[in-house]
Structures are given as structure tokens and as C-alpha cells.
C-alpha positions in Angstrom: 31.7 -52.9 99.8 32.7 -55.5 97.2 34.0 -58.8 98.4 37.3 -58.4 96.6 38.1 -55.1 98.5 39.1 -56.1 102.0 38.3 -53.6 104.7 41.2 -52.2 106.6 39.5 -50.7 109.6 37.3 -52.0 112.4 33.6 -51.4 111.5 32.9 -50.4 115.0 35.7 -48.1 116.2 37.5 -47.5 112.9 40.9 -48.7 114.3 43.4 -49.3 111.6 43.7 -53.0 110.8 45.8 -52.9 107.7 48.6 -55.5 107.6 51.2 -52.8 107.0 50.1 -51.0 110.3 50.2 -52.7 113.7 50.7 -56.3 112.7 49.4 -57.6 116.0 46.1 -55.8 115.7 45.8 -57.0 112.1 46.4 -60.6 113.2 43.8 -60.4 115.9 41.1 -58.9 113.7 37.9 -61.0 113.3 36.0 -60.9 110.0 32.4 -62.1 109.9 30.8 -63.1 106.6 27.7 -65.1 106.0 24.7 -65.4 103.7 21.2 -65.1 105.2 18.3 -67.3 104.6 14.6 -66.9 104.4 13.1 -64.9 107.4 16.5 -63.9 108.7 16.6 -61.0 111.1 19.2 -59.6 108.6 16.8 -59.8 105.7 16.2 -62.5 103.1 19.1 -63.7 101.0 21.6 -60.9 102.1 25.3 -61.0 102.5 26.2 -59.9 106.0 29.9 -59.0 106.7 32.0 -56.9 109.1 35.5 -56.6 110.4 36.1 -56.0 114.0 39.2 -55.4 116.1 39.9 -57.6 119.1 38.9 -54.7 121.5 35.4 -54.2 120.0 34.8 -57.9 119.7 35.7 -58.3 123.3 33.5 -55.4 124.3 30.5 -56.6 122.2 30.7 -60.3 122.5 33.1 -61.0 125.4 30.4 -61.7 128.0 28.9 -64.4 125.7 32.2 -66.1 124.6 34.2 -68.7 126.4 38.0 -68.9 126.4 40.2 -71.8 127.4 43.9 -72.6 126.9 44.9 -74.7 124.0 45.7 -78.3 124.7 49.3 -79.6 123.9 48.1 -81.4 120.8 46.4 -78.2 119.5 49.5 -76.2 120.1 51.7 -78.6 118.2 49.2 -78.8 115.3 49.7 -75.0 114.8 53.5 -75.2 114.8 55.3 -75.5 111.4 
């Protein structure tokens, strides 16, 4: 898929992530995009990308991720 064509569905479960659909699902979507280097498990000099809904990300990576509440100064920094 070309970089200028944003995906609108989770690559794992195909859940609709279009901003004009369920806005909360769209806001929680995680997009991964990176370039590989020499001897990468993804191949040499490739572009790796994917879009995942919060549910699939939690299922796939949840056991390996840490969550903690935001501190007061972090919450204020995100407020307009």
C-alpha cells in the first residue's frame, strides 16, 4: 500500500478504523511504520508498516507492555 493511502482497517481483525466511523476506535488505533536495516528479520532495507486496533494490540502485545497512569504534569501538558 502506498504511504499516501492511509489504511482504514485493522491489519489483524479488519475492524473499521476510519475516522468517520467509530471515532473512539479510530483515536485508539496504533500505526507502526519503520525502515529496516541490514540483516533485519524483516529483510534488508524494507519498509514495515501496519495498523492495529486497540483490541488486537492488547491481545498481541499486552503481556509485554507496561501501563501506568499519567502524572499531573503530563496530563496538563496534553490540555489545550
